[in-house]
N, C-alpha and C positions, 0 to 999 in steps of 0.2 A: 504493499500500500504506499501511497505517496501523499504528501500534504500539499494542497492547493489553496490559494486565496481567490475567491470569486466575489465580484461586485456587479450588480444587475438592478436595473430599475423595473419595477412592476407597478401596475395601477393600484393605487391606495383604496382598494375595495375589498370587501369581505371574500375570502376564500382564494385570492390571487397568489398569496404567498404560499398556500398549501399546494397550488398547482405547480409551482416552480420546485418546491421540495420533493413532491412526488416524482416529478420528471428526473431529478437527480437520483432519487432512491431506486428507480427503475434501472439505473446504470451502476447500482451498488456503490453509490457515493454516500459516505457517511458524514453527516453535518456535525462538526465538533463545536463550533460556536457561531453565533449569528448576532449581528447588530442591524438595526433599522434606522436609517437616516430620512427624515421627512424633508422633502423639497417640493418645490413648486411643480416640478415635473412628474411627481409620483414618489413612491416609497423606494429608496435605494437600499437594497439588502446587501450586507457585507458578511460572506461566510468564510469560515476556515473549514475545509473539508478534507476528508481522508479518502482517496480514490484509488482503484485497483492500478497497479504499475503499468498495465497495459493500456491505460487511457492517456490519450494525447490531448493537447489544448483544443484542437478542433472538435474532439469528441465531447468535451465539457461545454463548448460554445453551442454545439448542436443541441445538447440536452437542455441548456439554458433557453434557447430560442424555442424549443418545443414546449418548455413550461412557460411561455408567454413573458420571458424576460427580455429586456432590450437594453442597448448601450452597455453590453457585457464587457467586463475585464477580467481576465484570467492570468494568474502567474503562480509560479512554484512558490511554496512558502518553506520557512525554516521551523524548527521545533520551537523557537522562542516566540513564534507567532501564537502558540497555545495560550499565552498570557492575554487575558481579557483587557479591554480598553481602560476600565477602572483601575486595575491593578497597574497597567503600564503608566497611566497618568500619575498615580500616587508615586510610583518609583521615580519617575522623572521630576516630580515636585520635591522628592527627597534630594535628588541631585542637585536641584537649584538651590535648595537651602544651604547646602555645603559650599556651592560655588555659583552665585548668580550670574557670573560672567559666562557660563556655558549655555546661555540661553539659545544661541544659534544651533548648537549641537542637539540640544534637547528638542527643538522643533523638527530637526531632521528625523530623529527618533519617533516623536510622537506622529508625525504625519507621513512617515515612510517617504520622505521627499527625496528627490534627486540632487538638489542643491539648495542652500540658502546663501543669498547675496546680501551683504550689508550696503545700504545707501546712505549718504550724509544728509539727503533732504527728508524731513519728517512727514512723509506722505500719509494721507489719510487711510486708516486700515480699510480693508475690504478684500474680496476674493472673486475670481472668476474660475472657468474650468481647470486651468493649469497653472494658475498663479495666485499667490496670496500675499497680501501687504500687511505687516504688523509693525507697530511702533516699537522702537528700541527704547527701553526705559532709560538707558545711559545717553540718548541722543540719536538722532537719525531713524532709520526704519530697516526692517528685514523684508526682503523679497524671497518667498518660498516658491520653489519651481517644482512641479510634479506633472509630467506630460499625461500620465494617466495612472489611475482613474480620476475623474474630476473631483475637485473639492466639494465638500458639502457644508451646509450651515452649521451641522453639528461639529465638524471638525474645526471650522473657524472659531466657534465658541470656545472648544477646548484649548485651542491655541491662545486665545485672548486670556483665558483664565490663567494659564501659566506665565503670559507676558505680565498680567497684574501681579502675580506673585513675585517675579523676578524684580518688578518696580519696587514693591514693598521692602524686599530684602535689601535692594541697593539704597533705599532711603534710610534703613536703619543703619547701614554701613556709613553713610554720609553723616549721621548724627553721632557717630561714635568717634571720640577722638581723645588723645592724651595731651593735656596742656602742661608745658614746662614753666613753672614759677620762677621768678628771679632768684630765689634762694636755692633752686635745684630741685625742689618738691615736684613731684608729678601727680597730676590730677586728672582722672579718667572721667570723661563725659560720656554718658550712654543712655539709651531709653530705659525708663523705669519698668520694673516688673512687680507683680503682687508679692513676691518674696522680699522686696525692699521695705515693706511696711514697718517692721520692727526697727530697722536702722533709720528711717525717716521719722519714726516717733522719737528716737533718741536725739536726732538733729532738732526737733522741736524743743526738747527738754534742755538741750545745751544752749539754746538760743536765748537771748536776753528778752525781757518784756517789751522793751522798745522795738527791737528788731521784729518781733511777732506783731506788734502794733502797726508797724510800717507795712508789713506783708498783708496782714488781714484787716487793715483799715479800722482798728479799734477793737476787733474781735480777739478773743483769746485763741489758744491752741485748739485746733479741730479735734473732734471726736475721732476715734480710730475708724469708724464706719465711713466718715467723709474722707479721711486720709486715703483709705483703700479705694474709694472712687476717683480720687484725684490721680492716683498712680496709673490707673488704666481707664481713662475717659473713654466713653462710647464714641466721642467725636473730638478728636484732638490729640495731643501728645504731651507726655510728661518726661522730662529729662532729669537724671540725677547726676551729681558730680561726686566722685568718690576718691578720697585720699587715704591710702593705706587700707584699713578695713572699715572705715567710717564713711558714711554719706554726710558730706559737708555743704551740700547745696541742692536745691530742688526747683526746677523751673517747669511752669504749667502753661499749656495752650489748650484752653477750654472753649467750647463752642457756645456762642450766645445767637442763635439764628445763623445768619450768614457772616457773623463777626467772630473772630478768634480773639478771646481775652487772654493776654499773657500776664504772668506774675512770677516773681522770684523770691526765694527765701535762701539767704547765705548765711551760714554761721558766722558769728561776730569776728572771730579771729582770722576768717578767711576773706572778710569783705575788703573792697578797694583794691583787688588784685586782678581784675579783668575776667573773673570767672562768670559773673552774672552776664556781662556783655557777650562773652563767648556762647554761652547757652541760648541767649536771645536770638543771636544770629542764626543758630541751628533751628530754632523753633521757626523763624521767619522763613528759612528755606523749605521747612515742611509745609509752612501755610501756603507758600506760593504754588505748591503742588496740589493743594487741596481746594475745596469749594468755598474758600473764605473771600468775601469781598474787601474786608480790611482788618487789620490787627488794632486792638485796642488795649489800653492799660490804664487802670485807675490808680492814681498815684497820690499820696498824701504830700501836702505842698512843702513839708519839711523833708521829704525823702530825696535828698539832692543826688544820691547815688544812682537811684533807679531812674530819675529824670535825665541824668547824663547818659545812662546805658540806652534808654529808648531813643534819645536824640541821634545816636551814633546809627541807628538803623535807616534813618532817612528823614526827608523833610515832611514830617507829618504835622497834623493840626493839633494844637493844645487848647482846651477849653477849661475854664476854672468855675467851680461851683463850691463856693465857701472854701473849706479846707481841703478840698479834693480837686485834682487835676485829672482830665481825661485826654489821653494822647491817642490820636487816630492816624493810622498809616494805611492808606489805600493799597490793596494788592494788585499786581498786574493781572489782566484777564487771563483765565486758564480754563481749557476744556479738556476733560478726561477723554481718552479714547472710548470709555464706556458710555459716554454720553452721546456719541455720534453714531448715526446709522452707517452700516457697512458701505464703503464706496462701490459704485457700479462702473465697471470698466467698459469702455467701448472700443 
């Protein structure tokens, strides 16, 4: 017996798939796996089959035609083809987690493509029969080429999901950095995780009452439940700065509608050393990739260090309301590839 890959289009009507499978069964072809891709032209059925060694490509094509299949594609398959698409996609996602820069190779494996070409222009994502365009999260775009079989909407959606994963991983890498202080101390800035809760609680305990007042605008130390929500916001980002085994600063970007509110807490003995500014800049980079129309910061009038830090981000607007200042910095317009309909090629 020999492994073959078969792809054919059938009318998306009750019973038509069974006609095709019955035609294959009459030739002693055993179906090992099947996927169904919904398209405008009908249901595209993708089979992995085990056929008698005596069968040739023309024999399989004849059986497909007799089973009312059309636009047929047949090719020999390898044993690794026995892995179903969800398993393959998860394995490739795991590979991206370890190395986001392998996105091009991952797309070749996912789509069984002949070639992936990188293009410097950020082309609009989309696909046609033999070509697919995908955004490169690092800049530019990927052109995926596969002469046959034709790409389907399901394959485009899978590829887009892996592109989005690679983009998230690269963004996390961008937000991680080691800062070298003038005295030689090293401070690691990275995205926060739920496991940081205890260290962030200790950061608040070590911070003076005045530092907490400036951060929370008169409020005291937040309860643990609120701190936990701040570490992993549903929309936004939280960074922590770590020196040795202690969290010595926390910077938050929290969503308020289409606005992103930023705030920073830096332990007293680590203040005025550029840590807050470095964290703010990384939050701004994150915000520019997201759905935010502007960044805002609510600042006590006597919080000179925070006011200096936000002014370094750009020429924003500052409004005063009593003892509080509000800094607003518009973000550059940004549209995610997820917000766009696939391009139609002519």
